Backbone as a chain_set.jsonl record, in Angstrom:
{"seq": "MKKEEIQEWAQNPITIELKSYIVNELKSLQAGQADAYHPFEPQKTQEILANLNGARDTWEIIGSLLSGEWDYFIEAEEEDGKSIGD", "coords": {"N": [[17.737, -6.959, 7.387], [17.526, -10.469, 7.092], [16.685, -12.558, 4.307], [15.305, -14.875, 5.063], [14.252, -14.178, 7.548], [12.48, -12.182, 6.794], [10.665, -13.649, 5.243], [9.651, -15.388, 7.208], [8.395, -13.558, 8.855], [6.493, -12.575, 7.052], [4.858, -14.766, 6.852], [3.624, -14.945, 9.25], [0.749, -15.311, 11.373], [-0.541, -12.908, 12.176], [0.407, -11.047, 10.328], [-0.66, -12.148, 8.009], [-3.368, -11.785, 8.516], [-3.483, -8.981, 8.524], [-2.843, -8.52, 5.828], [-5.134, -9.538, 4.638], [-7.006, -7.685, 5.542], [-6.084, -5.446, 4.165], [-6.554, -6.168, 1.505], [-9.355, -6.106, 1.489], [-9.704, -3.395, 2.04], [-8.609, -2.226, -0.253], [-10.461, -3.132, -2.155], [-12.66, -1.711, -1.308], [-11.81, 0.916, -1.807], [-11.676, 0.853, -4.597], [-14.368, 0.514, -5.205], [-15.298, 2.94, -4.301], [-14.427, 4.707, -6.224], [-16.364, 4.826, -8.151], [-18.183, 6.558, -7.064], [-16.948, 8.959, -7.213], [-17.341, 10.82, -9.188], [-18.512, 14.034, -9.853], [-20.886, 15.771, -11.285], [-20.41, 18.667, -13.256], [-18.547, 19.69, -11.524], [-15.572, 19.594, -11.867], [-13.154, 19.989, -10.464], [-13.667, 19.048, -7.883], [-14.205, 16.35, -8.447], [-11.682, 15.591, -9.442], [-10.084, 16.005, -7.178], [-11.11, 14.095, -5.366], [-10.587, 11.718, -6.787], [-7.775, 11.846, -6.86], [-7.17, 11.607, -4.128], [-8.22, 9.025, -3.627], [-6.583, 7.504, -5.329], [-4.067, 7.978, -4.166], [-4.445, 6.807, -1.642], [-4.927, 4.167, -2.432], [-2.447, 3.502, -3.617], [-0.791, 3.674, -1.365], [-1.85, 1.639, 0.321], [-1.304, -0.545, -1.343], [1.504, -0.58, -1.343], [1.985, -1.121, 1.368], [0.754, -3.631, 1.525], [2.457, -5.092, -0.167], [4.83, -4.979, 1.313], [4.054, -6.43, 3.579], [3.803, -8.871, 2.404], [6.332, -9.638, 2.121], [7.802, -8.507, 0.136], [10.201, -6.41, -0.199], [11.113, -4.427, -1.852], [10.46, -1.725, -1.974], [11.639, -0.634, 0.344], [14.298, -1.184, -0.207], [14.776, 0.403, -2.446], [14.438, 2.909, -1.237], [16.546, 2.839, 0.552], [18.717, 2.94, -1.186], [18.439, 5.501, -2.176], [18.723, 7.053, 0.155], [21.098, 6.154, 1.175], [21.241, 4.583, 3.382], [20.79, 1.568, 5.328], [18.29, -0.939, 6.092], [17.367, -0.921, 9.428], [19.341, 0.771, 10.322]], "CA": [[17.083, -8.216, 7.696], [17.812, -11.563, 6.184], [15.533, -12.989, 3.523], [14.562, -15.873, 5.846], [13.501, -13.446, 8.577], [11.387, -11.493, 6.121], [9.669, -14.657, 4.884], [9.01, -15.839, 8.447], [7.525, -12.461, 9.27], [5.391, -12.503, 6.092], [3.977, -15.912, 7.054], [3.053, -14.851, 10.591], [-0.717, -15.184, 11.309], [-0.954, -11.5, 12.287], [0.705, -10.437, 9.041], [-1.648, -12.679, 7.064], [-4.631, -11.105, 8.829], [-3.339, -7.606, 8.039], [-2.928, -8.557, 4.371], [-6.548, -9.729, 4.327], [-7.631, -6.385, 5.773], [-5.659, -4.561, 3.089], [-7.29, -6.576, 0.298], [-10.709, -5.563, 1.635], [-9.6, -1.939, 1.962], [-8.407, -1.903, -1.666], [-11.748, -3.336, -2.828], [-13.485, -0.579, -0.898], [-11.342, 2.092, -2.534], [-12.079, 0.704, -5.989], [-15.799, 0.767, -5.253], [-15.468, 4.367, -4.057], [-14.136, 5.484, -7.426], [-17.616, 5.02, -8.875], [-18.873, 7.694, -6.448], [-16.077, 10.138, -7.254], [-17.767, 11.775, -10.213], [-19.435, 15.104, -9.458], [-21.197, 16.532, -12.502], [-20.216, 20.119, -13.269], [-17.555, 20.066, -10.514], [-14.379, 18.81, -12.212], [-12.125, 20.109, -9.417], [-14.04, 18.134, -6.795], [-13.987, 14.996, -8.964], [-10.236, 15.372, -9.511], [-9.6, 15.908, -5.792], [-11.519, 12.8, -4.809], [-9.824, 10.679, -7.482], [-6.381, 11.925, -6.404], [-7.13, 11.033, -2.773], [-8.428, 7.579, -3.737], [-5.373, 6.925, -5.927], [-3.008, 8.022, -3.156], [-4.751, 5.798, -0.626], [-4.724, 2.851, -3.05], [-1.006, 3.281, -3.744], [-0.254, 3.439, -0.023], [-2.248, 0.291, 0.758], [-0.587, -1.529, -2.157], [2.882, -0.645, -0.83], [1.932, -1.824, 2.659], [0.469, -5.037, 1.212], [3.687, -5.695, -0.696], [5.763, -5.144, 2.43], [3.57, -7.526, 4.416], [4.01, -10.114, 1.658], [7.764, -9.926, 2.103], [8.415, -7.845, -1.012], [10.777, -5.223, 0.423], [11.744, -3.591, -2.874], [10.226, -0.324, -1.631], [12.669, -0.241, 1.294], [15.603, -1.268, -0.86], [14.889, 1.618, -3.259], [14.604, 4.026, -0.313], [17.913, 2.727, 1.071], [19.65, 3.397, -2.205], [18.313, 6.957, -2.256], [19.204, 7.653, 1.396], [22.407, 5.654, 1.53], [21.127, 3.869, 4.663], [20.198, 0.242, 5.201], [17.241, -1.228, 7.064], [17.886, -1.17, 10.764], [20.302, 1.814, 10.745]], "C": [[17.46, -9.25, 6.649], [16.521, -11.992, 5.497], [14.674, -14.001, 4.3], [13.693, -15.203, 6.924], [12.293, -12.745, 7.973], [10.285, -12.488, 5.765], [8.928, -15.179, 6.115], [8.005, -14.803, 8.925], [6.288, -12.394, 8.372], [4.392, -13.637, 6.297], [3.356, -15.947, 8.447], [1.531, -14.659, 10.49], [-1.217, -13.732, 11.404], [-0.723, -10.79, 10.958], [-0.314, -10.876, 7.997], [-3.0, -12.0, 7.274], [-4.605, -9.653, 8.342], [-3.444, -7.547, 6.515], [-4.379, -8.727, 3.921], [-7.31, -8.417, 4.484], [-7.32, -5.431, 4.621], [-6.384, -4.895, 1.789], [-8.708, -6.008, 0.34], [-10.709, -4.042, 1.503], [-9.422, -1.499, 0.502], [-9.694, -2.086, -2.468], [-12.687, -2.171, -2.535], [-13.108, 0.689, -1.662], [-11.749, 2.025, -4.005], [-13.573, 0.975, -6.147], [-16.087, 2.258, -5.087], [-15.2, 5.222, -5.277], [-15.401, 5.736, -8.232], [-18.37, 6.235, -8.334], [-18.073, 8.999, -6.542], [-16.574, 11.216, -8.211], [-18.802, 12.752, -9.665], [-19.709, 15.958, -10.691], [-21.02, 18.038, -12.287], [-19.266, 20.62, -12.179], [-16.268, 19.278, -10.762], [-13.29, 18.858, -11.143], [-12.396, 19.141, -8.273], [-13.819, 16.677, -7.212], [-12.5, 14.664, -8.958], [-9.634, 15.2, -8.122], [-9.894, 14.54, -5.19], [-10.727, 11.67, -5.462], [-8.354, 10.673, -7.048], [-6.238, 11.316, -5.013], [-7.288, 9.519, -2.806], [-7.191, 6.896, -4.308], [-4.215, 6.909, -4.94], [-3.21, 6.966, -2.084], [-4.506, 4.395, -1.186], [-3.238, 2.532, -3.162], [-0.373, 2.953, -2.396], [-0.586, 2.038, 0.46], [-1.532, -0.792, -0.045], [0.86, -1.68, -1.694], [2.911, -1.428, 0.481], [1.669, -3.307, 2.438], [1.696, -5.76, 0.682], [4.695, -5.951, 0.419], [5.352, -6.31, 3.312], [3.731, -8.877, 3.733], [5.483, -10.494, 1.576], [8.48, -9.33, 0.913], [8.927, -6.483, -0.537], [11.469, -4.316, -0.579], [11.594, -2.11, -2.554], [11.309, 0.182, -0.678], [14.049, -0.237, 0.654], [15.824, -0.025, -1.719], [15.123, 2.838, -2.372], [16.022, 4.028, 0.266], [18.914, 3.295, 0.078], [19.619, 4.918, -2.325], [18.936, 7.633, -1.037], [20.629, 7.252, 1.752], [22.411, 4.928, 2.869], [20.547, 2.485, 4.405], [19.156, 0.048, 6.291], [17.875, -1.532, 8.404], [18.91, -0.145, 11.225], [19.635, 2.858, 11.588]], "O": [[17.68, -8.933, 5.48], [15.423, -11.817, 6.026], [13.448, -13.976, 4.198], [12.558, -15.611, 7.171], [11.216, -12.719, 8.568], [9.103, -12.203, 5.961], [7.716, -15.389, 6.069], [6.899, -15.142, 9.347], [5.175, -12.184, 8.853], [3.216, -13.498, 5.959], [2.635, -16.888, 8.779], [1.064, -13.926, 9.619], [-2.213, -13.378, 10.772], [-1.569, -10.015, 10.513], [-0.776, -10.065, 7.194], [-3.694, -11.68, 6.308], [-5.597, -9.158, 7.808], [-4.061, -6.633, 5.969], [-4.8, -8.126, 2.933], [-8.158, -8.081, 3.657], [-8.195, -4.698, 4.16], [-6.784, -3.993, 1.052], [-9.202, -5.489, -0.661], [-11.625, -3.472, 0.911], [-10.019, -0.511, 0.074], [-9.988, -1.29, -3.36], [-13.415, -1.709, -3.413], [-13.977, 1.439, -2.106], [-12.128, 3.04, -4.589], [-13.992, 1.599, -7.123], [-17.032, 2.774, -5.683], [-15.692, 6.347, -5.363], [-15.503, 6.749, -8.924], [-19.119, 6.874, -9.073], [-18.49, 10.024, -6.002], [-16.254, 12.393, -8.048], [-19.819, 12.359, -9.095], [-18.873, 16.766, -11.095], [-21.432, 18.592, -11.267], [-19.182, 21.823, -11.931], [-15.909, 18.403, -9.973], [-12.579, 17.873, -10.939], [-11.483, 18.497, -7.759], [-13.311, 15.871, -6.433], [-12.102, 13.585, -8.521], [-8.772, 14.345, -7.915], [-9.026, 13.915, -4.582], [-10.25, 10.767, -4.775], [-7.76, 9.607, -6.887], [-5.282, 10.586, -4.752], [-6.577, 8.804, -2.1], [-6.791, 5.833, -3.833], [-3.463, 5.937, -4.88], [-2.259, 6.307, -1.665], [-3.947, 3.538, -0.502], [-2.813, 1.422, -2.842], [0.475, 2.067, -2.297], [0.287, 1.325, 0.952], [-1.189, -1.841, 0.5], [1.385, -2.793, -1.658], [3.763, -2.295, 0.675], [2.288, -4.15, 3.086], [1.947, -6.911, 1.041], [5.333, -7.002, 0.465], [6.197, -7.093, 3.747], [3.79, -9.911, 4.399], [5.837, -11.54, 1.032], [9.657, -9.619, 0.698], [8.167, -5.516, -0.483], [12.324, -3.517, -0.2], [12.499, -1.322, -2.83], [11.837, 1.28, -0.855], [14.872, 0.629, 0.95], [16.917, 0.539, -1.729], [15.922, 3.709, -2.718], [16.623, 5.086, 0.447], [19.831, 4.03, 0.443], [20.652, 5.548, -2.549], [19.598, 8.662, -1.167], [21.291, 7.929, 2.538], [23.477, 4.683, 3.434], [19.892, 2.258, 3.388], [19.137, 0.774, 7.286], [18.819, -2.318, 8.491], [19.319, -0.167, 12.386], [20.287, 3.805, 12.029]]}, "num_chains": 1, "name": "protein.A"}
């Protein structure tokens, strides 16, 4: 994709709405970290924190892509030897 196409896509009203949803989802995940602690159950606490961190990372990647920051795809292309659209 060309940079202009990516920017046009990032400025689309649907994309903007999705980014807003992601911001709210990330706030929710951050609030959930306060409830992750389980006294005397370190394994359960660690499991919950790992799940929250994984979800946060995923939403952050998606948010970056929706903002037109395609570095994630470019890095994946370099690893796979393929380009977007192949």
